[in-house]
C-alpha positions in Angstrom: 10.8 31.5 60.6 14.5 31.5 61.2 16.7 34.5 60.5 19.8 34.0 58.5 22.8 36.2 59.3 24.5 37.4 56.2 26.4 40.5 55.2 23.9 43.2 54.5 25.3 44.2 51.2 24.7 40.7 49.7 21.0 41.6 49.5 21.4 45.3 48.7 24.3 45.4 46.3 24.5 48.8 44.6 22.7 50.6 47.4 24.6 53.2 49.3 24.1 55.9 51.9 24.6 59.6 51.1 28.3 60.6 51.4 28.9 62.7 54.5 31.3 65.5 55.2 33.4 65.7 58.3 31.9 67.9 61.0 33.2 71.5 61.3 36.2 71.4 63.7 36.4 67.6 63.5 36.9 64.6 61.3 36.0 61.0 60.7 37.5 57.8 59.4 35.9 54.8 57.7 36.1 52.0 60.2 34.6 49.4 57.9 33.1 49.3 54.4 33.6 51.9 51.7 32.2 54.8 53.7 29.0 54.9 51.7 28.1 51.2 51.1 25.5 49.4 53.2 27.3 48.1 56.3 29.9 50.9 56.4 30.8 52.4 59.8 32.1 55.9 60.2 33.9 56.9 63.4 33.9 60.7 64.3 36.1 62.8 66.6 36.7 66.5 67.3 39.8 68.7 67.4 41.2 69.7 70.8 39.1 72.2 72.6 35.9 70.8 71.1 33.5 68.0 72.1 31.5 65.7 70.0 27.7 66.1 70.3 25.9 63.1 69.0 27.0 59.5 68.3 30.7 58.9 67.8 29.8 56.2 65.2 27.2 55.9 62.5 26.2 52.9 60.4 24.9 52.7 56.9 21.8 50.5 57.2 18.8 49.7 55.0 15.4 50.7 56.4 12.2 50.0 54.5 14.3 49.2 51.4 16.2 52.5 51.5 19.8 53.0 52.6 20.3 55.5 55.4 22.6 56.4 58.3 21.8 55.1 61.7 21.9 58.5 63.5 22.1 62.2 62.7 25.5 63.4 61.9 27.4 64.5 65.0 28.7 68.1 65.4 31.7 69.5 67.3 31.0 72.3 69.8 33.3 74.3 71.9 33.8 72.9 75.4 32.2 74.9 78.1 34.9 76.9 80.0 35.5 76.3 83.6 34.0 79.5 85.1 34.9 78.4 88.6 38.6 78.6 87.8 38.2 82.1 86.3 36.3 83.4 89.3 38.9 82.0 91.7 41.8 83.6 89.8 39.9 86.9 89.6 39.2 86.8 93.4 42.8 86.1 94.1 44.0 89.0 92.0 41.6 91.4 93.6 42.5 90.1 97.1 46.2 90.6 96.3 45.6 94.2 95.2 43.6 95.0 98.3 46.3 93.5 100.6 49.0 95.5 98.7 47.0 98.8 99.0 46.4 98.2 102.8 50.1 97.4 103.3 51.2 100.6 101.5 48.7 102.6 103.6 50.1 101.2 106.8 53.7 101.8 105.7 52.9 105.4 104.8 51.1 106.0 108.1 54.1 104.5 110.0 56.5 106.7 108.1 54.4 109.8 108.8 54.2 109.0 112.5 58.0 108.4 112.7 58.6 111.7 110.9 56.4 113.6 113.3 58.2 112.0 116.3 61.6 112.9 114.9 60.4 116.5 114.3 59.0 116.8 117.8 62.2 115.4 119.4 64.2 118.1 117.5 61.9 120.8 118.8 62.0 119.4 122.4 58.3 119.3 122.9 57.6 115.6 122.8 55.7 113.8 125.5 55.4 110.0 125.5 52.6 107.8 126.9 53.1 104.5 128.8 53.2 102.6 125.4 56.0 104.8 124.0 53.8 106.8 121.7 54.1 110.5 121.3 51.3 112.5 122.7 50.2 115.9 121.5 50.0 118.8 123.9 46.2 118.3 124.2 46.6 114.6 124.8 49.3 115.2 127.4 46.9 117.5 129.4 44.1 114.9 129.1 46.3 112.1 130.2 47.6 113.8 133.4 44.7 116.0 134.4 41.0 115.2 134.7 39.4 117.3 132.0 35.7 117.8 131.0 34.7 119.6 127.9 31.5 121.7 127.7 29.9 123.2 124.7 28.0 126.4 124.5 25.2 127.3 122.1 27.6 129.2 119.8 29.7 126.0 119.4 32.7 127.2 121.5 34.2 124.5 123.7 35.2 125.3 127.3 37.6 123.1 129.2 37.1 122.7 132.9 40.1 121.2 134.7 39.5 119.5 138.0 42.3 119.8 140.5 42.5 117.3 143.3 41.8 118.7 146.8 
C-alpha cells in the first residue's frame, strides 16, 4: 500500500487542538496554521534571564483520530546563576580586606617604632645595632656582653655576666 502525502487538515477538517497559553515568563508565535488547527506549529521562547525547558516547537497532530499537541508545553525557568563568579568576587573582596588590614598594621608598627626612636634620641639614651635599629638597655647589654639567665624556684631571674679573662 502506498502512502499519499497530503495536508493533514484535508482529512480532519473541523478538528483542532486545545488552545494553549504562553508559558509564564515567555511567549510563543504561530509559525504555521491557525494556532489550533491540525498542522499548526507553535514556536516558544522565554524572556531574558530565563531558559526554555521542553521543546521549542510543538505541532498539532491527529493520533488515534484525536487532535493533540506533539509534546508537553514548555516552561520558562530561571537560569542557574554562575556560582563560580560569585565565589571568585567574594574571595577577591576578602583578600583585599586582609591585605588592607595587614598594611595598616605594618604602617602603625613602623610609626610607633619611629616615634620611640625619636623619643630615645631626645633623651640621649639610644643605642643602635649593626642594622641601624635601636636597642633597649637590656638588648644593648645582651649584644655586648655574654649573658646567661637563671631562674630560681620563686620565679626570680638572675643574670650572670661572663667577663673575658
